[in-house]
ROSE-4610 file (N, C-alpha, C; in Angstrom, 1 decimal, always signed):
// ROSE-4610
residu = [M/M/M/M/M/M/T/T/T/A/A/A/T/T/T/A/A/A/N/N/N/Q/Q/Q/Y/Y/Y/N/N/N/P/P/P/D/D/D/Y/Y/Y/A/A/A/V/V/V/P/P/P/P/P/P/G/G/G/W/W/W/A/A/A/L/L/L/A/A/A/E/E/E/R/R/R/L/L/L/E/E/E/A/A/A/H/H/H/G/G/G/I/I/I/S/S/S/Q/Q/Q/A/A/A/E/E/E/F/F/F/A/A/A/R/R/R/R/R/R/C/C/C/G/G/G/R/R/R/S/S/S/P/P/P/E/E/E/L/L/L/I/I/I/S/S/S/Q/Q/Q/I/I/I/I/I/I/A/A/A/G/G/G/D/D/D/A/A/A/P/P/P/I/I/I/E/E/E/P/P/P/S/S/S/A/A/A/A/A/A/I/I/I/Q/Q/Q/F/F/F/E/E/E/Q/Q/Q/A/A/A/L/L/L/G/G/G/V/V/V/D/D/D/A/A/A/R/R/R/I/I/I/W/W/W/M/M/M/G/G/G/M/M/M/E/E/E/S/S/S/A/A/A/Y/Y/Y/R/R/R/L/L/L/H/H/H/L/L/L/A/A/A/R/R/R/E/E/E]
num = [1/1/1/2/2/2/3/3/3/4/4/4/5/5/5/6/6/6/7/7/7/8/8/8/9/9/9/10/10/10/11/11/11/12/12/12/13/13/13/14/14/14/15/15/15/16/16/16/17/17/17/18/18/18/19/19/19/20/20/20/21/21/21/22/22/22/23/23/23/24/24/24/25/25/25/26/26/26/27/27/27/28/28/28/29/29/29/30/30/30/31/31/31/32/32/32/33/33/33/34/34/34/35/35/35/36/36/36/37/37/37/38/38/38/39/39/39/40/40/40/41/41/41/42/42/42/43/43/43/44/44/44/45/45/45/46/46/46/47/47/47/48/48/48/49/49/49/50/50/50/51/51/51/52/52/52/53/53/53/54/54/54/55/55/55/56/56/56/57/57/57/58/58/58/59/59/59/60/60/60/61/61/61/62/62/62/63/63/63/64/64/64/65/65/65/66/66/66/67/67/67/68/68/68/69/69/69/70/70/70/71/71/71/72/72/72/73/73/73/74/74/74/75/75/75/76/76/76/77/77/77/78/78/78/79/79/79/80/80/80/81/81/81/82/82/82/83/83/83/84/84/84/85/85/85/86/86/86/87/87/87/88/88/88/89/89/89]
x = [+115.4/+116.1/+115.2/+115.3/+114.5/+115.0/+114.1/+114.6/+114.4/+115.2/+115.2/+114.1/+113.2/+112.2/+111.2/+111.0/+110.0/+110.2/+111.4/+111.7/+112.1/+111.8/+112.2/+111.3/+111.9/+111.2/+110.7/+109.3/+108.7/+107.7/+108.1/+107.2/+106.2/+105.1/+104.0/+104.1/+105.3/+105.5/+106.9/+107.2/+108.6/+108.7/+109.9/+110.1/+111.1/+111.0/+112.0/+113.4/+114.4/+115.8/+116.1/+115.4/+115.7/+115.4/+114.5/+114.2/+115.5/+116.2/+117.4/+118.5/+118.5/+119.4/+119.1/+117.8/+117.4/+117.8/+117.6/+118.0/+119.6/+120.3/+121.8/+122.2/+121.6/+122.0/+121.7/+120.6/+120.2/+121.2/+121.6/+122.5/+123.9/+124.3/+125.6/+125.5/+124.2/+124.1/+124.3/+124.0/+124.3/+122.9/+122.8/+121.6/+121.5/+120.3/+120.2/+121.0/+121.0/+121.7/+123.2/+123.7/+125.2/+125.5/+124.7/+124.9/+124.9/+124.0/+123.9/+125.2/+125.7/+127.0/+128.1/+128.2/+129.3/+129.3/+128.1/+127.9/+127.9/+127.9/+127.8/+126.5/+125.5/+124.1/+123.3/+122.1/+121.3/+120.5/+120.2/+119.4/+118.0/+117.5/+116.2/+116.2/+117.3/+117.4/+117.5/+118.3/+118.4/+117.0/+116.3/+114.9/+114.0/+114.1/+113.3/+113.7/+114.9/+115.4/+114.8/+114.9/+114.4/+112.9/+112.2/+110.7/+110.4/+111.3/+111.0/+110.6/+110.7/+110.2/+111.3/+112.5/+113.7/+114.5/+115.0/+115.8/+117.2/+117.9/+119.3/+120.0/+120.7/+121.4/+122.7/+123.4/+124.6/+125.7/+125.8/+126.8/+126.5/+125.3/+124.9/+125.2/+124.9/+125.2/+126.7/+127.6/+129.0/+129.3/+128.7/+128.9/+128.4/+127.2/+126.7/+127.7/+128.2/+129.2/+130.4/+130.9/+132.0/+131.7/+130.5/+130.1/+129.7/+129.1/+128.5/+129.1/+129.9/+130.5/+129.6/+128.5/+127.6/+127.8/+128.2/+128.5/+127.5/+128.0/+127.1/+126.2/+126.6/+125.8/+124.6/+124.7/+123.6/+122.5/+123.0/+122.1/+121.4/+122.1/+121.5/+120.6/+120.9/+120.0/+118.7/+118.7/+117.5/+116.7/+117.4/+116.7/+116.0/+116.7/+116.2/+115.0/+115.1/+114.0/+112.7/+113.0/+111.9/+111.2/+112.0/+111.4/+110.7/+111.2/+110.6/+109.3/+109.2/+108.0/+106.9/+107.3/+106.4/+105.9/+106.7/+106.3/+105.3/+105.4/+104.5/+103.2/+103.1/+101.8/+100.8]
y = [+142.5/+141.8/+141.0/+141.0/+140.2/+138.8/+137.9/+136.6/+136.3/+135.4/+135.0/+134.1/+133.7/+132.7/+133.2/+134.4/+135.0/+134.5/+134.3/+134.0/+132.6/+131.7/+130.3/+129.6/+128.7/+127.8/+126.6/+126.5/+125.3/+124.7/+123.8/+123.2/+122.3/+122.1/+121.2/+119.8/+119.4/+118.0/+117.7/+116.4/+115.9/+114.7/+114.5/+113.3/+112.4/+111.1/+110.3/+110.5/+110.6/+110.8/+109.6/+108.5/+107.4/+107.8/+108.8/+109.2/+109.8/+110.6/+111.2/+110.1/+109.1/+108.0/+107.2/+107.0/+106.3/+107.1/+108.4/+109.3/+109.2/+109.2/+109.2/+107.9/+106.8/+105.5/+105.4/+105.9/+105.9/+106.8/+107.9/+108.8/+108.1/+107.3/+106.6/+105.2/+104.8/+103.5/+102.4/+102.5/+101.5/+100.9/+99.6/+99.0/+99.0/+98.8/+98.8/+97.6/+96.5/+95.3/+95.6/+96.2/+96.5/+97.6/+98.6/+99.6/+98.9/+98.0/+97.3/+96.5/+95.9/+95.1/+96.0/+97.2/+98.1/+98.7/+98.8/+99.4/+98.3/+97.1/+96.0/+95.9/+96.3/+96.3/+95.3/+94.9/+94.0/+94.8/+94.1/+94.7/+95.1/+94.3/+94.6/+95.9/+96.2/+97.4/+98.6/+98.5/+99.6/+99.9/+98.8/+99.0/+99.7/+99.3/+100.0/+101.4/+101.7/+103.1/+103.9/+103.4/+104.1/+104.4/+103.4/+103.6/+104.5/+104.8/+105.6/+104.8/+103.5/+102.7/+102.4/+102.6/+102.4/+103.7/+104.1/+105.3/+105.1/+106.2/+106.1/+106.4/+105.4/+105.5/+106.2/+106.8/+107.4/+106.6/+105.3/+104.5/+104.2/+104.1/+103.9/+105.2/+106.4/+107.7/+107.8/+107.3/+107.3/+106.4/+105.2/+104.3/+104.9/+105.6/+106.2/+107.3/+108.0/+109.1/+108.4/+107.3/+106.7/+106.1/+105.6/+105.0/+106.0/+107.1/+108.0/+109.4/+109.7/+111.0/+112.1/+111.8/+112.8/+112.8/+113.9/+114.0/+113.4/+112.7/+112.0/+113.0/+114.2/+115.2/+115.5/+115.5/+115.7/+114.6/+113.4/+112.2/+112.3/+112.7/+112.8/+113.9/+115.0/+116.2/+115.9/+115.2/+114.8/+113.9/+112.9/+111.9/+112.6/+113.5/+114.2/+115.1/+115.8/+116.6/+115.8/+114.6/+113.7/+113.2/+112.6/+112.0/+113.1/+114.3/+115.4/+115.7/+115.8/+116.1/+115.0/+113.7/+112.6/+112.7/+113.1/+113.2/+114.4/+115.4/+116.5/+116.3/+115.3/+115.1/+114.5]
z = [+124.4/+123.4/+122.5/+121.2/+120.3/+120.1/+119.9/+119.6/+118.1/+117.6/+116.2/+115.8/+116.7/+116.4/+115.4/+115.3/+114.4/+112.9/+112.5/+111.1/+110.9/+111.8/+111.7/+110.6/+110.0/+109.0/+109.7/+109.7/+110.4/+109.4/+108.5/+107.6/+108.4/+107.7/+108.4/+107.9/+107.4/+106.9/+107.1/+107.1/+107.2/+106.3/+105.7/+105.0/+105.7/+105.6/+106.2/+105.6/+106.4/+105.9/+104.9/+105.0/+104.1/+102.7/+102.5/+101.1/+100.5/+101.3/+100.8/+100.5/+101.4/+101.2/+99.9/+99.6/+98.4/+97.2/+97.2/+96.1/+95.9/+97.0/+96.9/+96.4/+96.8/+96.3/+94.8/+94.3/+92.9/+92.1/+92.7/+92.0/+91.8/+92.8/+92.7/+92.0/+91.7/+91.0/+92.0/+93.3/+94.3/+94.7/+94.7/+95.1/+96.7/+97.2/+98.7/+99.3/+98.6/+99.1/+99.1/+98.0/+98.0/+99.1/+99.2/+100.3/+101.7/+101.9/+103.2/+103.4/+102.4/+102.5/+102.8/+102.1/+102.4/+103.8/+104.3/+105.7/+106.8/+106.4/+107.4/+108.1/+107.4/+107.9/+107.1/+107.6/+106.9/+105.8/+104.7/+103.6/+104.2/+105.1/+105.7/+106.5/+107.2/+108.0/+107.0/+106.0/+105.0/+104.4/+104.1/+103.5/+104.5/+105.8/+106.8/+107.0/+107.0/+107.1/+105.9/+104.7/+103.5/+103.6/+104.2/+104.4/+105.5/+106.4/+107.5/+108.7/+108.7/+109.8/+110.8/+110.5/+111.4/+111.4/+112.6/+112.6/+112.1/+111.7/+111.5/+112.8/+113.3/+114.5/+114.3/+115.3/+115.1/+114.4/+114.8/+114.2/+112.7/+112.4/+111.0/+110.2/+110.8/+110.2/+109.8/+110.7/+110.4/+109.2/+109.2/+108.1/+106.8/+106.8/+105.6/+105.1/+106.1/+105.7/+105.0/+105.5/+104.9/+103.5/+103.4/+102.1/+101.0/+101.5/+100.5/+100.5/+101.5/+101.6/+102.1/+102.6/+103.2/+104.7/+105.3/+106.7/+107.6/+108.6/+109.6/+110.3/+110.5/+111.2/+110.3/+109.0/+108.1/+108.3/+108.3/+108.4/+109.8/+110.8/+112.2/+112.3/+111.6/+111.6/+110.9/+109.8/+109.1/+109.9/+110.6/+111.4/+112.6/+113.2/+114.4/+114.0/+112.9/+112.5/+112.1/+111.5/+111.1/+112.4/+113.3/+114.5/+115.4/+115.4/+116.2/+115.6/+114.2/+113.5/+113.9/+113.8/+114.1/+115.5/+116.5/+117.9/+118.1/+117.3/+117.4/+116.7/+115.8/+115.2/+116.1]
C-alpha cells in the first residue's frame, strides 16, 4: 500500500496566525483595541497574538470566530501549524 506522504506540502517557514488576524482586522477596519473589547480580551494579549508571542487558545479562537466570521478550526489549525514549526526549528 502506498502512502500519501510523498506529495505533502511542507514549507520551510511558518507565519504567526496573528498575521492573518492583523490582515483581517485591517480589512474590516477594526482596531486591535476594538477587537480586544469585542472579544473580552486585553489589548496587550491581542498585540502579543499578532506578534506571535502568545498562542491563540481554543476559547479565543471561538471568540475570533464570532467577531470575524472565520471558523475557530481555521484559527486553531494555523496556530497548531505555527507552533509545530517552531518546535521543529
